[in-house]
C-alpha positions as CSV (number, residue, x, y, z in Angstrom):
1,M,0.7,-14.1,-3.4
2,D,4.3,-13.8,-4.4
3,D,4.6,-10.1,-5.0
4,T,6.3,-8.7,-2.1
5,R,6.9,-5.1,-3.4
6,P,6.1,-2.5,-1.0
7,F,2.9,-0.8,-1.2
8,P,2.4,2.5,0.7
9,V,0.2,2.9,3.8
10,Q,-0.3,6.5,4.6
11,A,0.7,7.8,8.1
12,G,-1.9,7.6,10.8
13,T,-3.9,10.6,12.4
14,P,-1.7,12.6,15.1
15,Y,-2.8,12.0,18.6
16,R,-1.6,12.8,22.0
17,D,0.1,10.3,24.3
18,E,-0.2,9.7,27.9
19,E,1.9,12.8,28.6
20,R,0.0,14.8,26.2
21,R,2.6,15.1,23.8
22,M,1.7,15.1,20.1
23,V,2.5,11.8,18.3
24,Y,2.8,11.8,14.5
25,P,2.6,8.3,13.2
26,K,4.9,7.7,10.2
27,P,3.9,6.1,6.9
28,S,4.5,2.4,6.5
29,T,4.4,-0.4,3.7
30,I,2.5,-3.8,3.2
31,P,3.2,-6.4,0.8
32,W,2.0,-5.7,-2.8
33,W,0.0,-8.8,-2.5
34,L,-1.8,-7.8,0.6
35,A,-2.8,-4.5,-1.0
36,E,-4.3,-6.4,-4.4
37,I,-6.7,-8.1,-1.7
38,A,-7.7,-4.7,-0.3
39,Y,-7.8,-3.1,-3.9
40,E,-10.5,-5.9,-4.8
41,E,-12.7,-4.6,-2.2
42,Y,-11.9,-0.9,-3.1
43,S,-12.8,-1.5,-6.5
44,R,-16.0,-3.2,-5.9
45,V,-17.1,0.0,-3.9
46,Y,-15.5,2.9,-5.8
47,G,-14.9,1.3,-9.4
48,K,-11.7,0.9,-11.1
49,T,-11.0,4.5,-12.2
50,Q,-7.9,4.7,-10.2
51,S,-5.7,1.6,-10.6
52,I,-4.0,0.0,-7.8
53,E,-0.4,1.5,-9.3
54,R,-2.0,5.0,-9.2
55,L,-3.3,4.4,-5.5
56,A,0.5,3.5,-4.7
57,E,1.7,6.8,-6.3
58,R,-0.6,8.9,-4.4
59,G,0.5,7.5,-1.2
60,G,-1.6,4.1,-0.8
61,F,-4.3,3.4,1.3
62,C,-5.0,4.9,5.0
63,R,-4.8,2.5,7.8
64,E,-8.5,2.6,8.7
65,E,-9.7,1.8,4.9
66,L,-6.9,-0.8,4.5
67,V,-8.5,-2.7,7.4
68,R,-12.1,-2.0,5.9
69,F,-11.2,-3.2,2.8
70,I,-9.5,-6.3,3.9
71,R,-12.4,-7.2,6.0
72,G,-14.8,-6.6,3.1
73,L,-16.8,-3.7,4.8
74,K,-18.2,-0.8,3.2
């Protein structure tokens, strides 16, 4: 759990705030070691046809699936 390289997390879904203005969440990052934990569950569910490096190149996990994979839910 030493790898602190940034792993991308996709921007969230746009939504309206209390004043009905559109809010567009920005992409963020998590440490690579945390992405590896999520990738373990991802690869159990979907297989390893896409490497963790390829996922990072394509923008990483979305926020919802990241939480799901870390929790180990399908």
